[in-house]
C-alpha positions as CSV (number, residue, x, y, z in Angstrom):
1,X,66.5,39.2,36.2
2,X,69.7,37.2,36.1
3,X,71.5,40.1,34.6
4,X,70.2,42.3,37.4
5,X,71.4,39.8,40.0
6,X,74.6,39.4,38.1
7,X,75.0,43.2,38.2
8,X,74.3,43.2,41.9
9,X,76.8,40.4,42.5
10,X,79.4,42.2,40.4
11,X,79.2,45.3,42.5
12,X,79.3,43.3,45.7
13,X,82.4,41.5,44.5
14,X,84.0,44.8,43.6
15,X,83.3,46.3,47.0
16,X,83.8,43.2,49.2
17,X,86.7,41.6,47.3
18,X,84.8,38.2,46.6
19,X,87.2,35.6,45.3
20,X,84.8,34.0,42.7
21,X,84.2,37.2,40.7
22,X,87.4,39.2,41.2
23,X,89.4,36.2,39.9
24,X,87.8,36.7,36.4
25,X,89.0,40.3,36.2
26,X,92.1,40.9,34.3
27,X,94.8,43.3,35.7
28,X,93.9,45.5,32.8
29,X,90.5,46.1,34.3
30,X,91.9,47.1,37.6
31,X,94.1,49.8,36.3
32,X,91.3,51.9,34.9
33,X,89.3,54.6,36.7
34,X,85.8,54.0,37.9
35,X,84.4,55.7,34.8
36,X,86.2,53.3,32.5
37,X,85.1,50.3,34.4
38,X,81.5,51.4,34.3
39,X,81.7,51.9,30.5
40,X,83.3,48.4,30.1
41,X,80.5,46.9,32.2
42,X,77.9,48.1,29.8
43,X,79.8,47.3,26.6
44,X,81.0,43.7,27.1
45,X,78.9,40.8,28.2
46,X,79.7,39.5,31.7
47,X,79.6,36.0,33.1
48,X,79.1,35.3,36.8
49,X,79.4,32.3,38.9
50,X,77.3,31.4,41.9
51,X,77.7,33.6,45.0
52,X,80.1,31.9,47.3
53,X,81.1,33.4,50.7
54,X,84.8,34.1,51.1
55,X,86.9,32.0,53.3
56,X,87.6,33.6,56.7
57,X,91.3,33.3,56.3
58,X,91.1,35.3,53.1
59,X,89.5,38.3,54.8
60,X,91.7,41.2,56.2
61,X,92.1,41.5,59.8
62,X,89.2,43.5,61.3
63,X,89.8,47.0,62.4
64,X,88.2,48.1,65.7
65,X,85.8,51.1,65.4
66,X,87.3,54.4,66.7
67,X,85.4,55.4,69.9
68,X,87.3,58.6,70.8
69,X,87.0,57.7,74.5
70,X,89.6,60.2,75.7
71,X,87.9,63.1,73.9
72,X,84.5,62.1,75.3
73,X,86.1,61.8,78.8
74,X,87.6,65.3,78.7
75,X,84.5,66.7,77.1
76,X,82.4,65.4,80.1
77,X,85.0,66.8,82.5
78,X,84.8,70.2,81.0
79,X,81.0,70.2,80.9
80,X,80.9,69.1,84.6
81,X,83.5,71.7,85.5
82,X,81.7,74.5,83.7
83,X,78.4,73.5,85.2
84,X,79.9,73.4,88.7
85,X,81.5,76.8,88.2
86,X,78.3,78.2,86.9
87,X,76.4,76.9,90.0
88,X,79.2,78.4,92.3
89,X,79.0,81.7,90.5
90,X,75.2,81.8,90.8
91,X,75.3,80.8,94.5
92,X,78.1,83.3,95.1
93,X,76.2,86.2,93.5
94,X,72.9,85.4,95.2
95,X,73.9,84.2,98.7
96,X,77.4,85.5,99.3
97,X,77.2,88.9,97.6
98,X,80.0,88.0,95.1
99,X,82.5,87.4,98.0
100,X,84.1,84.4,96.3
101,X,84.6,86.4,93.0
102,X,86.0,89.3,94.9
103,X,88.4,87.1,96.8
104,X,89.5,85.4,93.5
105,X,90.0,88.8,92.0
106,X,92.1,89.9,94.9
107,X,94.4,86.8,94.8
108,X,94.9,87.2,91.1
109,X,95.9,90.9,91.5
110,X,98.1,90.1,94.5
111,X,100.0,87.4,92.6
112,X,100.5,89.5,89.5
113,X,101.8,92.5,91.6
114,X,104.0,90.3,93.7
115,X,105.6,88.5,90.7
116,X,106.0,91.9,89.0
117,X,108.0,93.3,92.0
118,X,109.9,90.1,92.5
119,X,111.1,90.1,89.0
120,X,111.5,93.8,88.3
121,X,112.4,95.5,91.6
122,X,116.0,96.1,90.7
123,X,117.9,99.1,89.5
124,X,117.5,97.8,85.9
125,X,114.1,96.1,85.7
126,X,113.8,93.3,83.1
127,X,110.3,94.1,81.9
128,X,110.1,97.8,82.6
129,X,112.0,100.9,81.7
130,X,112.3,102.0,85.4
131,X,111.2,101.2,88.9
132,X,108.8,104.1,88.6
133,X,107.0,102.2,85.8
134,X,106.6,99.2,88.0
135,X,105.2,101.3,90.8
136,X,102.8,103.0,88.4
137,X,101.2,99.8,87.0
138,X,101.1,98.2,90.4
139,X,99.3,101.2,91.8
140,X,96.9,101.1,89.0
141,X,96.2,97.4,89.4
142,X,95.5,97.8,93.1
143,X,93.4,100.9,92.6
144,X,91.3,99.1,90.0
145,X,90.9,96.2,92.3
146,X,89.7,98.3,95.2
147,X,87.2,100.2,93.2
148,X,85.9,97.0,91.5
149,X,85.4,95.1,94.8
150,X,84.0,98.2,96.7
151,X,82.7,97.8,100.2
152,X,85.4,97.2,102.8
153,X,88.0,97.3,100.1
154,X,87.3,101.1,99.8
155,X,87.9,101.5,103.5
156,X,91.2,99.7,103.2
157,X,92.0,101.9,100.2
158,X,91.2,105.0,102.2
159,X,93.5,103.8,105.0
160,X,96.3,103.3,102.4
161,X,95.6,106.8,101.1
162,X,96.0,108.3,104.5
163,X,99.4,106.7,104.8
164,X,100.3,107.2,101.1
165,X,102.9,109.8,102.2
166,X,105.3,107.0,102.8
167,X,104.5,105.3,99.5
168,X,106.1,105.9,96.1
169,X,104.7,109.0,94.2
170,X,102.8,106.7,91.8
171,X,100.7,105.3,94.6
172,X,100.2,108.8,96.1
173,X,98.8,110.1,92.9
174,X,96.5,107.1,92.3
175,X,95.2,106.7,95.8
176,X,94.4,110.4,96.3
177,X,91.1,109.5,94.5
178,X,90.0,107.1,97.2
179,X,88.2,109.9,99.0
180,X,85.5,110.4,96.3
181,X,82.0,109.4,97.4
182,X,81.3,105.7,97.0
183,X,78.4,104.5,94.8
184,X,75.2,104.4,96.9
185,X,72.8,101.4,96.9
186,X,69.3,101.5,95.5
187,X,66.4,102.2,97.9
188,X,65.2,98.6,97.5
189,X,68.4,97.4,99.2
190,X,68.1,100.0,101.9
191,X,64.5,99.1,102.6
192,X,65.5,95.4,102.9
193,X,68.1,96.1,105.5
194,X,65.6,98.1,107.6
195,X,63.0,95.4,107.2
196,X,65.4,92.6,108.2
197,X,66.7,94.5,111.3
198,X,63.3,95.8,112.6
199,X,60.9,93.3,111.2
200,X,58.8,96.1,109.5
201,X,59.2,98.6,106.7
202,X,60.9,101.9,107.0
203,X,57.6,103.8,106.9
204,X,56.4,102.0,110.1
205,X,59.9,102.1,111.9
206,X,60.3,105.9,111.5
207,X,56.8,107.0,111.0
208,X,57.5,108.7,107.7
209,X,56.3,109.0,104.1
210,X,58.3,109.7,101.1
211,X,56.1,112.5,99.6
212,X,54.8,115.7,101.1
213,X,51.4,115.1,99.4
214,X,50.8,112.0,101.7
215,X,49.5,112.1,105.3
216,X,50.7,115.3,106.9
217,X,50.8,113.6,110.3
218,X,53.7,111.5,109.2
219,X,57.3,112.6,108.9
220,X,59.4,112.7,105.8
221,X,62.3,110.7,104.6
222,X,64.5,110.9,101.5
223,X,65.1,107.8,99.5
224,X,68.2,109.2,98.0
225,X,71.2,109.2,100.3
226,X,72.8,112.5,101.3
227,X,76.2,110.8,101.6
228,X,77.6,107.4,100.7
229,X,80.7,105.8,102.1
230,X,82.4,102.4,101.8
231,X,80.3,100.7,104.4
232,X,77.1,102.7,104.8
233,X,75.1,105.5,103.4
234,X,73.1,108.4,105.2
235,X,69.5,109.4,104.6
236,X,67.8,112.5,105.9
237,X,64.5,112.2,107.7
238,X,62.2,114.4,109.7
239,X,60.3,112.5,112.3
240,X,56.6,113.1,113.1
241,X,57.6,115.0,116.3
242,X,59.8,117.5,114.3
243,X,63.2,116.0,115.1
244,X,65.5,115.9,112.1
245,X,67.7,112.8,112.0
246,X,70.5,111.2,110.0
247,X,69.7,107.5,109.3
248,X,72.9,105.6,108.6
249,X,72.2,102.3,106.9
250,X,74.8,99.7,106.3
251,X,75.0,98.5,102.7
252,X,73.2,95.2,102.4
253,X,76.1,93.3,100.9
254,X,78.6,94.2,103.7
255,X,77.3,91.6,106.1
256,X,78.1,88.8,103.7
257,X,81.3,90.3,102.4
258,X,83.1,91.4,105.6
259,X,84.3,88.0,106.8
260,X,85.6,87.0,103.4
261,X,87.2,90.4,102.8
262,X,89.1,90.4,106.1
263,X,90.3,86.8,105.6
264,X,91.6,87.8,102.2
265,X,93.3,90.8,103.6
266,X,95.0,88.5,106.2
267,X,96.2,86.0,103.6
268,X,97.6,88.5,101.2
269,X,99.4,90.4,103.9
270,X,100.9,87.2,105.2
271,X,102.2,86.1,101.8
272,X,103.6,89.6,101.2
273,X,105.2,89.7,104.6
274,X,107.0,86.4,104.0
275,X,107.9,86.9,100.4
276,X,109.3,90.4,100.8
277,X,110.6,90.0,104.3
278,X,108.6,92.9,105.8
279,X,107.5,92.1,109.4
280,X,104.0,93.6,109.4
281,X,101.7,90.6,109.6
282,X,101.8,90.6,113.4
283,X,99.7,93.8,113.3
284,X,97.1,92.4,110.9
285,X,94.8,90.6,113.4
286,X,94.5,93.7,115.5
287,X,93.7,95.9,112.5
288,X,91.1,93.4,111.1
289,X,89.4,93.3,114.5
290,X,89.1,97.1,114.5
291,X,87.8,97.1,110.9
292,X,85.2,94.4,111.7
293,X,83.9,96.4,114.7
294,X,83.4,99.3,112.3
295,X,80.6,97.3,110.7
296,X,78.7,97.0,114.1
297,X,76.6,100.2,114.5
298,X,75.7,99.2,118.1
299,X,79.4,99.5,118.9
300,X,79.5,102.9,117.1
301,X,76.5,104.1,119.2
302,X,78.4,103.0,122.3
303,X,81.5,104.9,121.2
304,X,79.5,108.0,120.5
305,X,77.7,108.0,123.8
306,X,80.9,107.4,125.7
307,X,82.7,110.2,123.9
308,X,79.8,112.6,124.5
309,X,80.0,111.9,128.3
310,X,83.8,112.3,128.4
311,X,83.5,115.6,126.6
312,X,80.8,116.8,128.9
313,X,82.9,115.9,132.0
314,X,86.0,117.8,130.7
315,X,85.6,121.6,131.3
316,X,88.3,122.4,128.7
317,X,86.2,120.8,126.0
318,X,82.7,121.1,127.1
319,X,81.0,123.8,125.0
320,X,83.7,123.6,122.4
321,X,83.1,120.1,121.1
322,X,79.7,118.5,120.3
323,X,78.9,114.8,119.7
324,X,75.5,114.2,118.0
325,X,72.8,112.4,120.1
326,X,72.1,108.8,119.1
327,X,68.4,107.6,119.2
328,X,68.7,104.0,120.4
329,X,65.0,103.2,119.9
330,X,65.5,103.7,116.1
331,X,68.9,102.0,115.9
332,X,70.1,98.4,115.4
333,X,73.3,96.5,114.4
334,X,73.0,97.8,110.9
335,X,71.0,101.0,111.3
336,X,71.9,103.9,113.4
337,X,69.7,107.0,113.8
338,X,71.4,110.1,115.2
339,X,70.8,113.9,115.4
340,X,71.0,115.7,112.0
341,X,73.9,118.3,112.0
342,X,73.8,121.4,110.0
343,X,77.4,122.5,109.7
344,X,80.4,123.2,107.5
345,X,82.7,120.3,106.9
346,X,86.4,120.9,107.4
347,X,87.0,120.5,103.7
348,X,85.3,123.8,103.1
349,X,87.9,126.1,104.9
350,X,86.8,129.2,102.9
351,X,83.2,129.0,104.3
352,X,84.6,128.4,107.8
353,X,86.5,131.7,107.6
354,X,84.1,133.8,105.4
355,X,82.3,136.7,107.2
356,X,79.3,135.9,109.3
357,X,76.1,137.3,107.8
358,X,73.5,135.5,110.0
359,X,72.7,138.3,112.4
360,X,74.1,139.4,115.8
361,X,73.6,137.1,118.7
362,X,72.7,134.1,116.5
363,X,74.6,130.9,115.9
364,X,74.6,128.7,112.9
365,X,71.6,126.5,112.4
366,X,71.0,124.1,115.3
367,X,74.0,125.3,117.4
368,X,73.4,125.9,121.1
369,X,69.6,126.3,120.8
370,X,69.7,128.3,117.6
371,X,66.7,127.2,115.5
372,X,67.3,125.5,112.2
373,X,65.0,128.0,110.4
374,X,65.0,131.6,111.7
375,X,61.4,132.2,110.6
376,X,60.2,129.2,112.6
377,X,59.0,127.2,109.7
378,X,60.5,125.0,107.1
379,X,60.7,126.0,103.5
380,X,58.7,124.2,100.9
381,X,61.1,123.1,98.2
382,X,59.7,119.8,97.0
383,X,60.6,120.6,93.4
384,X,64.3,121.1,94.1
385,X,66.2,118.5,92.2
386,X,69.7,117.4,93.2
387,X,72.5,117.5,90.6
388,X,74.3,114.4,89.5
389,X,73.3,111.3,87.6
390,X,72.5,109.2,90.7
391,X,70.2,111.7,92.3
392,X,68.3,113.3,89.4
393,X,65.3,111.1,89.8
394,X,64.5,112.2,93.4
395,X,63.4,115.5,94.8
396,X,65.1,116.8,97.9
397,X,62.7,117.0,100.9
398,X,65.1,118.6,103.4
399,X,64.9,122.4,103.4
400,X,68.0,124.1,102.1
401,X,69.1,126.4,104.8
402,X,71.4,129.3,103.7
403,X,69.9,132.2,105.6
404,X,73.1,132.6,107.6
405,X,75.1,133.2,104.5
406,X,73.3,136.5,103.8
407,X,71.3,137.7,100.8
408,X,74.2,137.4,98.5
409,X,75.0,133.8,99.7
410,X,78.7,134.6,100.2
411,X,78.8,134.6,103.9
412,X,80.4,131.9,106.2
413,X,80.8,131.0,109.8
414,X,83.2,133.9,110.5
415,X,85.3,131.8,112.9
416,X,89.1,131.7,113.1
417,X,90.8,128.7,111.6
418,X,93.2,128.8,114.5
419,X,90.3,128.3,117.0
420,X,89.0,125.4,114.9
421,X,92.4,123.7,114.8
422,X,93.1,124.3,118.5
423,X,89.9,122.6,119.5
424,X,90.7,119.7,117.3
425,X,94.2,119.1,118.7
426,X,92.9,119.6,122.2
427,X,90.2,117.0,121.6
428,X,92.4,114.2,120.1
429,X,95.2,114.9,122.6
430,X,92.7,114.4,125.5
431,X,91.6,111.2,123.9
432,X,95.2,109.8,123.6
433,X,96.7,110.9,126.9
434,X,93.8,111.5,129.3
435,X,91.0,109.1,128.4
436,X,92.6,106.3,126.4
437,X,89.5,106.3,124.1
438,X,90.7,107.5,120.7
439,X,88.8,108.2,117.4
440,X,91.2,107.1,114.7
441,X,89.4,108.3,111.6
442,X,89.3,112.2,112.1
443,X,89.6,113.1,108.4
444,X,87.9,116.4,107.4
445,X,84.7,114.6,106.2
446,X,84.0,113.5,109.8
447,X,84.4,117.0,111.3
448,X,81.9,119.9,111.1
449,X,82.4,123.5,112.2
450,X,79.6,125.5,113.7
451,X,79.3,129.0,115.2
452,X,77.9,129.5,118.7
453,X,75.5,132.5,119.5
454,X,78.6,134.2,121.1
455,X,80.5,134.0,117.9
456,X,82.9,131.1,119.1
457,X,83.9,128.1,117.0
458,X,82.4,124.7,117.8
459,X,83.7,121.4,116.5
460,X,81.2,118.5,115.8
461,X,82.7,115.0,115.6
462,X,80.8,112.3,113.7
463,X,81.3,108.7,112.6
464,X,82.4,106.9,115.8
465,X,82.9,103.5,114.3
466,X,86.7,103.2,114.3
467,X,88.0,103.6,117.8
468,X,90.8,102.1,119.9
469,X,91.0,101.8,123.6
470,X,94.4,102.2,125.3
471,X,95.3,100.5,128.5
472,X,96.5,102.8,131.3
473,X,100.1,101.6,131.3
474,X,100.5,102.2,127.5
475,X,98.7,105.6,127.9
476,X,101.1,106.7,130.5
477,X,104.1,105.4,128.5
478,X,102.9,107.2,125.4
479,X,102.4,110.5,127.3
480,X,105.9,110.2,128.8
481,X,107.3,109.3,125.4
482,X,105.9,112.5,123.9
483,X,107.1,114.6,126.8
484,X,110.6,113.1,126.4
485,X,110.6,113.8,122.7
486,X,110.3,117.5,123.3
487,X,112.8,117.7,126.1
488,X,115.4,115.4,124.3
489,X,115.3,113.0,127.2
490,X,117.0,110.3,125.3
491,X,117.6,107.9,128.2
492,X,113.8,107.8,128.9
493,X,113.0,107.5,125.2
494,X,115.3,104.6,124.8
495,X,113.9,102.8,127.8
496,X,110.3,103.1,126.6
497,X,110.9,102.1,122.9
498,X,113.0,99.1,123.9
499,X,110.2,98.0,126.2
500,X,108.0,98.2,123.0
501,X,110.5,96.1,121.0
502,X,111.8,98.9,118.8
503,X,115.4,98.8,117.9
504,X,115.9,102.3,116.4
505,X,114.9,105.1,118.6
506,X,115.6,108.0,116.1
507,X,113.5,106.5,113.3
508,X,110.5,105.9,115.6
509,X,110.8,109.4,117.2
510,X,110.8,111.0,113.7
511,X,107.8,108.9,112.7
512,X,105.9,110.0,115.8
513,X,106.8,113.7,115.5
514,X,106.3,113.6,111.7
515,X,109.6,115.6,111.5
516,X,113.2,114.6,111.9
517,X,114.2,114.0,115.5
518,X,117.7,115.4,116.1
519,X,117.9,114.9,119.9
520,X,119.0,111.3,119.9
521,X,122.1,109.6,118.7
522,X,121.6,111.3,115.3
523,X,121.8,107.9,113.5
524,X,119.1,109.1,111.0
525,X,121.2,112.1,110.0
526,X,124.3,110.0,109.7
527,X,122.5,107.5,107.6
528,X,121.6,110.4,105.1
529,X,125.2,111.5,105.0
530,X,126.5,108.0,104.8
531,X,124.8,107.6,101.4
532,X,127.8,109.4,99.9
533,X,130.5,107.2,101.2
534,X,133.5,107.8,103.4
535,X,135.1,110.7,101.7
536,X,133.0,113.2,103.5
537,X,133.2,111.7,107.0
538,X,134.0,114.0,109.8
539,X,133.4,117.2,107.9
540,X,129.7,118.4,108.1
541,X,130.1,121.0,105.4
542,X,131.7,118.5,103.1
543,X,128.9,116.1,103.9
544,X,126.3,118.6,103.0
545,X,128.0,119.6,99.8
546,X,128.5,115.9,98.9
547,X,124.8,115.3,99.6
548,X,123.8,118.1,97.3
549,X,126.2,116.9,94.7
550,X,124.9,113.4,94.8
551,X,121.3,114.7,94.5
552,X,122.1,116.6,91.3
553,X,124.9,114.8,89.5
554,X,124.8,111.1,90.3
555,X,125.1,109.4,86.9
556,X,123.3,106.3,88.1
557,X,120.0,107.7,89.5
558,X,118.2,104.4,88.9
559,X,120.7,102.5,91.1
560,X,120.6,105.1,93.8
561,X,116.8,105.1,93.8
562,X,116.8,101.4,94.1
563,X,119.3,101.4,97.0
564,X,117.3,104.1,98.8
565,X,114.0,102.2,98.5
566,X,115.7,99.1,99.8
567,X,116.5,101.2,102.9
568,X,112.8,101.8,103.3
569,X,112.3,98.1,104.0
570,X,115.3,98.1,106.4
571,X,113.7,101.0,108.3
572,X,110.5,99.2,108.7
573,X,112.4,96.2,110.0
574,X,114.2,98.4,112.5
575,X,110.8,99.6,113.9
576,X,108.8,96.3,113.7
577,X,111.5,93.7,113.3
578,X,112.3,93.3,117.0
579,X,110.3,91.4,119.5
580,X,106.8,91.6,117.9
581,X,105.2,90.3,121.2
582,X,106.2,93.6,122.9
583,X,105.0,95.9,120.1
584,X,101.9,97.9,121.3
585,X,99.5,97.4,118.4
586,X,97.5,100.4,119.3
587,X,100.5,102.5,118.2
588,X,99.5,101.8,114.6
589,X,96.2,103.7,115.0
590,X,97.7,106.3,117.2
591,X,100.1,107.1,114.4
592,X,97.2,107.3,112.0
593,X,95.4,109.8,114.2
594,X,98.5,112.0,114.5
595,X,99.0,111.8,110.8
596,X,95.5,112.9,109.9
597,X,95.5,115.7,112.5
598,X,98.8,116.9,111.1
599,X,97.3,116.9,107.6
600,X,94.2,118.8,108.8
601,X,96.5,121.5,110.4
602,X,98.5,121.8,107.2
603,X,95.4,121.9,105.1
604,X,94.1,124.9,107.1
605,X,97.4,126.7,106.7
606,X,99.3,125.5,109.9
607,X,97.5,128.1,112.2
608,X,98.6,126.4,115.5
609,X,101.7,124.8,117.0
610,X,100.3,121.3,117.0
611,X,103.4,119.7,118.6
612,X,103.4,122.1,121.5
613,X,99.7,121.6,122.2
614,X,100.1,117.8,122.0
615,X,103.1,117.9,124.3
616,X,101.3,120.1,126.8
617,X,98.4,117.6,127.0
618,X,100.9,114.7,127.4
619,X,102.6,116.4,130.3
620,X,99.4,117.5,131.9
621,X,97.9,114.0,131.7
622,X,100.8,112.6,133.8
623,X,99.6,115.0,136.6
624,X,95.8,114.6,136.2
625,X,95.5,110.9,135.4
626,X,93.2,109.4,138.0
627,X,94.9,106.0,137.9
628,X,98.3,107.3,139.0
629,X,99.4,107.4,142.7
630,X,99.6,110.8,144.4
631,X,103.3,110.7,144.9
632,X,103.9,110.3,141.2
633,X,101.4,113.0,140.5
634,X,103.3,115.5,142.7
635,X,106.6,114.6,141.1
636,X,105.0,115.0,137.6
637,X,103.6,118.3,138.6
638,X,107.1,119.7,139.3
639,X,108.3,118.3,136.0
640,X,105.3,119.8,134.2
641,X,106.3,123.3,135.3
642,X,109.8,122.8,134.0
643,X,108.3,121.3,130.8
644,X,106.2,124.5,130.2
645,X,109.4,126.6,130.3
646,X,111.1,124.3,127.8
647,X,108.2,124.6,125.4
648,X,108.8,128.3,125.1
649,X,111.5,127.5,122.6
650,X,108.9,125.8,120.4
651,X,106.8,129.0,120.6
652,X,109.7,131.0,119.3
653,X,110.1,128.7,116.4
654,X,106.4,128.7,115.7
655,X,106.0,132.5,115.7
656,X,109.0,133.0,113.6
657,X,107.6,130.6,111.0
658,X,104.2,132.2,111.3
659,X,105.7,135.7,110.8
660,X,107.4,134.6,107.6
661,X,104.2,133.0,106.4
662,X,102.2,136.2,106.9
663,X,104.9,138.2,105.2
664,X,104.9,135.9,102.2
665,X,108.5,134.8,102.9
666,X,107.9,131.3,104.0
667,X,105.4,128.5,104.7
668,X,103.8,127.5,108.0
669,X,105.6,125.6,110.7
670,X,103.9,122.3,109.5
671,X,105.2,123.0,106.0
672,X,108.7,123.7,107.3
673,X,108.8,120.5,109.3
674,X,107.4,118.5,106.4
675,X,110.1,119.9,104.2
676,X,112.7,118.6,106.6
677,X,110.9,115.2,106.9
678,X,110.8,115.0,103.2
679,X,114.5,115.3,103.0
680,X,115.0,112.6,105.5
681,X,112.5,110.3,103.9
682,X,114.0,110.9,100.4
683,X,117.6,110.4,101.3
684,X,117.1,107.7,104.0
685,X,114.3,105.7,102.5
686,X,114.0,106.8,98.8
687,X,110.4,107.9,99.5
688,X,108.8,111.0,97.9
689,X,106.6,112.3,100.7
690,X,103.4,113.9,99.7
691,X,101.3,115.1,102.7
692,X,98.7,117.0,100.7
693,X,96.3,114.2,101.3
694,X,93.2,116.4,101.5
695,X,93.9,118.8,98.7
696,X,90.9,118.9,96.3
């Protein structure tokens, strides 16, 4: 027992450094390894003294225990932060339709693109081989962002695509895909919107079922959308009384997202305006207000009904333009029910012009009293499945009406593209100059062609969400501005644009005409020629030869491209950089309307003299406008007669271009004007214009 205790005491003394035992150990013992010491312990007899606690002053200074307080503090902070972010993410996804995530994604992309341009927008970029590479990756980043966010971002992307002609080619190529159909929401989301707005399910609101095998006294409705856009999607339905309707339902997430999206758009535009010194932010509040109204379907219904009344009261358009009827009792702020239209979209110009095979004295389905089905009954085609991955699980319930295409299915409306385009230019010119109520989204998807029983063309206008209303003073000024453009009345032009706060008349006139304006002080032309320096000054032929030489043999193309694109910003400043308080903000959307109509005319082969028709309506409106005094109307009537004589010169130019086009020796008038405008844009602003927005 004593040996055991002695052994225990020995081990304690070795571990704790006790004085009574350690003093008996020789230095020789301390030098050996633990194995040697253990062997010595068993071989030699040991003697131990009593256990005596060490003196306090002999003990080493105590070392405080390591608590790692800083590590624990940051671990707690990270855990709290991760938990908070998780809660915010969950709340954002459930209650805000991912608006916060979309906003953060937008700011991230905006900062990356802004820094990229700030660092690399120079004739020798630091982190790119050329400016074109910077444009390409920036376009890809913005395109990916718009597609990822969806919703109103797609609408903004389509607006950019409409104006992509003034953007670098890399943006034009990328944003041409913005017109593809947007993904449609599941029926569960559609049903929730209808339930929330009407307080009852869709079956009770519209009196429909979703299967022909159910109660035959009910109507029918398709759960799969026939069309899906950025803000809403359209479902076909046949009500119990036989009316076929288009039910436009806003996507459920839009209501939560629209406020955030427009706020983000304002912030990003403000930052870019300040950082890159481009004075466009003053236009943003007006643009966002218009975009917000597009999400209000009650406002759209008001626009549609007002436009239908204006068309009905205008003899030159009544019978040539049709606005579908809105059913107010089946509509709300997020749901709009309107008459279903059977027609040919303007995209399909081949079907518009193909020979009519629907029979003599008949119109296309639903046009001017023509029945939808010539045999008086709807076809049963429940088993017809739609193509495409998003629609394969649903059968179409709407009859497929192709009787008017003939037995071989190769027929069309048999109308002249010239008539279709004339109606279109007449309609939008009347909106701009006569009524002051303008549909500013007239792309080919919102226009249908139909054939009347007499064989004439009829144009159907849908989607009335994006409108502007022009005050009478601005409407009269804009009409006079257009009239002065065609008569080279430079004094009047200068007075009007100066009142609008525009400093460069020529650039603004060219942007309005969508072709170079050569009737002013020719500053635009001199700017093109001035790119070559002073050697060619005073000799037009030398200037032209020098311009051609610089296009083909400039050894520093990168530097020249950079200088030209810098002029683009300067050109914007000359239009918008004056007194922003004077700038009529409606001009932004008027320019958009003109641009789209010009694109439509070019897409159909330039069959009409668009500029002449627009100018005629502008001059006529100054005579017919009800809010002008009679004395001014009489004076304007005399000027209108002279104006018609002046426009004969545009007819000569149009028919010469048309003759060359028919003989295969040239393009249409729109193409010729675009060619000139491309030269101006390229040499003045370094912009590669591409107006083929609707191709494909």
